[in-house]
C-alpha positions as CSV (number, residue, x, y, z in Angstrom):
1,M,82.8,110.3,95.6
2,R,83.9,112.5,98.5
3,E,87.1,114.4,97.8
4,L,89.5,114.4,100.8
5,T,91.6,117.4,101.8
6,M,93.8,117.9,104.8
7,S,94.7,121.2,106.5
8,G,96.0,122.6,109.8
9,Q,99.2,122.8,111.7
10,P,100.7,119.9,113.7
11,D,100.6,121.8,117.0
12,E,97.1,123.1,116.4
13,G,95.3,120.0,115.2
14,L,94.4,118.5,111.9
15,V,91.2,118.9,109.9
16,I,90.4,116.2,107.4
17,Q,87.6,117.0,105.1
18,M,85.7,114.8,102.6
19,R,83.4,116.6,100.1
20,D,81.0,115.0,97.7
21,T,82.1,115.0,94.1
22,S,80.1,114.0,91.0
23,R,81.9,110.7,90.3
24,G,84.4,108.4,91.9
25,V,85.2,104.9,93.0
26,G,82.6,104.6,95.6
27,R,82.1,105.9,99.1
28,L,85.5,104.9,100.4
29,I,86.2,108.0,102.5
30,S,84.4,109.4,105.5
31,R,83.2,113.0,105.7
32,E,84.9,115.6,107.8
33,Y,86.4,115.2,111.3
34,T,88.8,117.2,113.4
35,K,91.9,115.5,114.8
36,C,92.3,117.4,118.0
37,S,96.0,116.9,118.6
38,S,99.2,116.3,116.6
39,Q,100.3,112.9,115.4
40,S,102.9,112.6,118.0
41,R,100.5,113.3,120.8
42,D,98.1,110.8,119.3
43,D,100.8,108.1,119.3
44,D,101.6,108.9,123.0
45,S,98.0,108.8,123.9
46,D,97.5,105.5,122.1
47,A,100.5,104.1,123.9
48,S,99.3,105.3,127.3
49,L,95.9,103.9,126.7
50,G,97.4,100.5,125.8
51,E,99.5,100.5,128.9
52,E,96.5,101.5,131.1
53,S,94.6,98.5,129.7
54,K,97.3,96.1,130.8
55,G,97.7,94.7,134.3
56,H,100.6,93.1,135.9
57,H,103.6,92.1,133.8
58,G,102.1,93.7,130.7
59,L,99.1,91.4,130.6
60,T,95.6,92.5,129.8
61,P,92.8,91.6,132.2
62,G,91.5,89.2,129.5
63,E,94.8,87.4,129.3
64,I,95.0,87.2,133.1
65,W,91.6,85.6,133.2
66,L,92.5,83.3,130.4
67,G,95.5,82.1,132.4
68,V,93.5,81.6,135.5
69,L,90.9,79.5,133.6
70,A,93.7,77.5,132.0
71,V,95.1,76.6,135.4
72,I,91.7,75.6,136.7
73,W,91.1,73.5,133.6
74,M,94.4,71.7,134.0
75,A,93.9,71.1,137.7
76,A,90.4,69.7,136.9
77,G,92.0,67.5,134.2
78,V,94.5,66.0,136.7
79,V,91.6,65.1,139.1
80,L,89.6,63.7,136.1
81,A,92.6,61.6,134.9
82,M,93.1,60.1,138.4
83,S,89.5,59.0,138.4
84,F,89.6,56.9,135.2
85,M,93.2,55.6,135.0
86,P,93.8,51.9,135.7
87,P,95.3,51.2,139.2
88,H,98.8,50.3,138.0
89,K,99.0,53.7,136.1
90,R,97.2,55.9,138.6
91,N,99.7,58.5,139.8
92,L,100.1,62.3,139.7
93,V,102.8,62.3,137.1
94,T,100.8,60.2,134.6
95,A,97.8,62.4,135.2
96,I,99.8,65.6,134.4
97,Y,101.2,63.7,131.4
98,W,97.6,63.0,130.2
99,V,96.5,66.6,130.7
100,A,99.5,67.8,128.6
101,Q,98.5,65.5,125.8
102,V,94.9,66.8,125.8
103,A,96.0,70.5,126.1
104,T,98.4,70.2,123.1
105,G,96.3,67.8,121.0
106,V,99.2,65.3,120.8
107,G,97.0,62.4,121.9
108,Y,99.4,59.4,122.0
109,G,96.6,57.2,123.2
110,D,98.6,55.4,125.8
111,V,96.5,56.8,128.7
112,I,92.8,56.3,128.0
113,P,89.6,56.0,130.2
114,I,88.6,52.6,131.3
115,A,85.1,51.3,132.2
116,A,83.7,54.8,131.4
117,T,79.9,55.2,131.8
118,Q,77.9,57.1,129.1
119,E,77.5,60.1,131.4
120,F,81.3,60.2,132.1
121,K,82.0,60.1,128.3
122,V,79.6,63.1,127.8
123,F,81.3,65.0,130.6
124,L,84.8,64.1,129.2
125,G,83.8,65.2,125.8
126,L,82.6,68.6,127.1
127,F,85.9,68.9,129.1
128,L,87.9,68.3,125.9
129,M,85.8,70.9,124.1
130,A,86.5,73.5,126.8
131,G,90.2,72.8,126.6
132,T,90.1,73.3,122.8
133,L,88.3,76.6,123.3
134,L,90.9,77.8,125.8
135,V,93.7,76.8,123.4
136,S,92.1,78.7,120.5
137,L,91.7,81.8,122.7
138,G,95.3,81.6,123.7
139,I,96.4,81.4,120.1
140,T,94.3,84.4,119.2
141,A,95.8,86.4,122.1
142,R,99.3,85.3,120.9
143,L,98.5,86.6,117.4
144,H,97.5,89.9,118.7
145,H,100.7,90.0,120.8
146,I,102.8,89.3,117.7
147,M,101.2,92.2,115.8
148,D,101.5,94.6,118.7
149,H,105.1,93.6,119.4
150,G,106.0,94.1,115.8
151,K,104.6,97.6,115.8
152,A,106.4,98.4,119.0
153,Q,109.7,97.2,117.6
154,L,109.4,99.4,114.5
155,K,108.9,102.6,116.5
156,G,112.1,104.4,116.6
157,S,113.8,101.6,114.7
158,E,115.6,101.8,111.3
159,H,114.5,98.3,110.4
160,T,111.7,97.6,108.0
161,T,108.7,95.6,109.0
162,S,109.9,92.5,107.0
163,Q,113.4,92.8,108.7
164,A,111.9,92.8,112.1
165,S,109.6,89.9,111.2
166,R,112.6,87.9,109.8
167,H,114.4,88.4,113.1
168,N,111.3,87.1,115.0
169,V,111.2,84.0,112.7
170,L,114.9,83.3,113.4
171,V,114.4,83.6,117.2
172,S,111.2,81.5,117.2
173,G,112.9,78.9,115.0
174,G,115.8,78.8,117.4
175,Y,113.4,78.0,120.3
176,L,111.8,75.2,118.2
177,L,115.2,73.7,117.3
178,T,116.1,73.8,121.0
179,F,113.1,71.8,122.1
180,L,113.5,69.4,119.2
181,S,117.1,68.8,120.2
182,L,116.1,68.3,123.9
183,G,113.5,65.7,123.0
184,T,115.9,63.8,120.7
185,V,118.7,63.8,123.3
186,Y,116.5,62.8,126.2
187,Y,114.6,60.0,124.5
188,G,117.5,58.9,122.4
189,L,120.3,58.9,125.0
190,I,118.8,59.1,128.5
191,D,115.4,57.5,128.7
192,T,115.7,55.0,125.9
193,C,113.6,52.1,127.2
194,T,110.6,51.2,125.1
195,C,109.3,48.4,127.4
196,E,105.8,48.8,128.9
197,Q,105.7,49.1,132.7
198,E,103.6,46.0,133.1
199,H,105.5,44.0,130.5
200,G,109.2,43.0,130.7
201,C,112.2,45.1,131.6
202,D,113.2,45.2,135.2
203,R,109.9,44.8,137.0
204,M,111.4,45.5,140.4
205,S,112.7,48.8,139.1
206,W,109.2,49.8,138.0
207,E,107.5,48.7,141.3
208,H,110.0,49.9,143.9
209,E,111.9,52.7,142.3
210,I,109.3,54.5,140.3
211,W,111.5,57.6,139.7
212,S,114.3,55.6,138.1
213,I,114.7,54.8,134.5
214,P,114.3,51.0,133.9
215,V,117.5,48.9,133.9
216,N,118.1,45.7,132.1
217,C,115.8,47.0,129.4
218,E,115.2,44.6,126.5
219,S,114.3,47.2,123.9
220,H,115.9,50.6,123.4
221,R,115.1,53.7,121.3
222,D,117.9,55.0,119.0
223,L,118.5,58.6,118.2
224,A,116.8,58.5,114.8
225,T,113.6,57.1,116.5
226,A,113.9,59.7,119.2
227,F,114.1,62.5,116.6
228,Y,111.0,61.0,114.9
229,M,109.2,60.8,118.2
230,S,110.0,64.5,118.9
231,C,108.8,65.6,115.5
232,V,105.6,63.6,115.9
233,T,105.1,65.2,119.3
234,L,105.8,68.8,118.4
235,T,103.6,68.7,115.3
236,T,100.8,67.2,117.5
237,V,100.4,64.2,115.2
238,G,100.9,61.8,118.0
239,F,100.8,58.5,116.3
240,G,101.3,56.6,119.5
241,D,103.8,54.1,118.3
242,E,106.6,55.9,120.3
243,T,105.7,57.1,123.8
244,P,107.4,57.7,127.1
245,K,107.3,54.6,129.3
246,S,108.9,55.6,132.6
247,L,107.5,58.2,135.0
248,P,110.6,60.4,134.5
249,G,109.9,60.2,130.8
250,Q,106.3,61.1,131.2
251,L,107.1,64.1,133.5
252,F,109.7,65.3,130.9
253,G,107.1,64.6,128.2
254,A,104.5,66.7,129.9
255,F,106.7,69.9,129.9
256,F,108.1,68.9,126.5
257,M,104.7,68.8,125.0
258,L,103.4,72.0,126.6
259,L,106.5,74.1,125.9
260,G,107.6,72.5,122.6
261,V,104.2,72.6,121.0
262,A,103.9,76.2,122.0
263,A,107.2,76.9,120.4
264,M,106.1,75.1,117.3
265,A,102.9,77.1,117.1
266,N,104.7,80.4,117.7
267,F,107.2,79.6,114.9
268,M,104.4,78.8,112.5
269,M,102.6,82.1,113.4
270,E,105.8,84.1,112.9
271,V,106.4,82.5,109.5
272,A,102.8,83.2,108.4
273,H,103.2,86.8,109.6
274,L,106.4,87.2,107.7
275,F,104.8,85.7,104.5
276,S,101.8,88.2,104.8
277,I,104.2,91.1,105.2
278,L,106.3,90.1,102.2
279,V,103.2,89.8,100.1
280,L,102.0,93.3,101.1
281,E,105.5,94.8,100.5
282,E,105.5,93.2,97.1
283,K,102.2,94.8,96.3
284,A,103.3,98.1,97.7
285,S,106.5,98.1,95.7
286,A,104.5,97.8,92.5
287,G,103.2,101.3,93.1
288,I,100.3,102.8,91.2
289,G,100.1,102.8,87.4
290,E,98.6,105.6,85.4
291,E,95.2,103.8,85.0
292,L,94.9,103.2,88.7
293,F,96.0,106.7,89.5
294,N,93.2,108.1,87.3
295,R,90.7,105.9,89.0
296,I,91.6,107.3,92.4
297,D,91.9,110.9,91.1
298,A,88.1,111.1,90.5
299,D,87.9,114.9,90.1
300,G,90.8,114.9,87.6
301,S,92.8,117.3,89.6
302,G,96.0,115.4,88.9
303,T,96.8,115.0,92.6
304,L,96.1,112.5,95.3
305,S,95.7,113.2,99.0
306,K,97.4,111.0,101.5
307,F,94.2,109.5,102.8
308,E,92.7,109.0,99.3
309,Y,95.8,106.9,98.5
310,V,95.8,105.0,101.8
311,I,92.1,104.1,102.0
312,Y,91.9,103.2,98.3
313,M,94.9,100.9,98.5
314,L,93.5,99.2,101.6
315,V,90.3,98.4,99.9
316,E,92.0,97.6,96.6
317,H,94.2,94.9,98.1
318,G,91.5,93.4,100.3
319,L,93.0,94.6,103.6
320,V,89.8,96.4,104.5
321,P,86.5,95.2,103.2
322,S,84.5,97.9,101.4
323,D,81.5,96.9,103.5
324,D,83.4,97.8,106.7
325,V,84.2,101.2,105.2
326,E,80.6,101.8,104.4
327,L,79.6,100.8,107.9
328,L,82.1,103.4,109.3
329,L,80.7,106.0,107.0
330,E,77.1,105.3,108.2
331,Q,78.3,105.4,111.8
332,F,79.9,108.8,111.2
333,E,76.8,110.2,109.6
334,G,74.7,108.9,112.5
335,F,76.9,110.8,114.9
336,D,77.0,113.9,112.7
337,V,73.4,115.0,113.6
338,N,73.9,118.7,112.5
339,N,75.4,117.6,109.2
340,D,78.3,120.0,109.4
341,G,80.9,117.4,108.4
342,S,82.7,117.3,111.7
343,L,82.5,115.6,115.1
344,T,83.3,116.7,118.6
345,M,83.7,114.5,121.6
346,A,80.5,116.0,123.1
347,E,78.5,115.0,120.0
348,I,79.9,111.4,120.1
349,K,79.1,111.1,123.8
350,A,75.6,112.5,123.3
351,Q,74.8,110.0,120.5
352,I,76.1,107.1,122.5
353,E,74.0,108.1,125.5
354,Q,71.0,108.6,123.3
355,R,71.4,105.1,121.7
356,A,71.7,103.6,125.2
357,R,68.4,105.3,126.3
358,D,66.8,104.0,123.1
359,D,67.9,100.5,123.8
360,D,66.5,100.6,127.3
């Protein structure tokens, strides 16, 4: 393998060298490169680069574009819903309510296309696929945000990674319980009517006071059913046996679905993040036994460098695929044209420009 050594002063830079040895655990470590600044300056540089890549309100350009596309998609969905809803249900509130169902994947099934042509069904299918793609991109962006936020919290903090993650789980769980309580209270104590708009209840209330909750209702929803309905909604199961009937209920439901499902997804991601951290901390706490130590210490010197230990453990625990490490090694060797075991910024730029010319 390549033996890794480290030298230099913090203020003068750091030289990390990898030399070939006769045996080892595989090409897990790169060759030689020079770290041109101290660790503290690197951290400041990384932070400044991260800030420069973000736009207004800490959002990256990609996140801004994702938000714009989501707004356009939802507006198009409202127009689309208005075109296929039956006349007695055709209104802006119900259209927004339908878009919220589609965006969150709840799918109660109480608002469906009528008399749709084959062409319209194809278009609607593509529209739904586009919405799913936007949601998946949003989830990916949120995962990256969770990871970045966790790193930022730990800088200058006395808390461990798992402690910070536990805090995030508690906060996200609080938001989830808040929305679950709101849904239970609203649909169990305020908007309790389960009559359909076109069947029963106070028909005059439906036709002339569309923003009022029906009076003289013949069927009511209790708190237990409201809690069940909220759970079915927030988990995006959406059986459809319990749905909002009034326009106020649908308007509340639209925001309840969008924000509540987001809170549910956020809680699940935080829990998954905490679980992965706990697993890694458990592995790290196990340390290195004598057998594993000898495997890493390929030259038999009885000592391990910091980067030998880190890189080996990353590969050993499956955090970094060995193929990726090999790819980085090959990339380094491709940049190191003079084979001196080190890279300068000028060499990297020259190789990138050369490869761009070769591609042309």
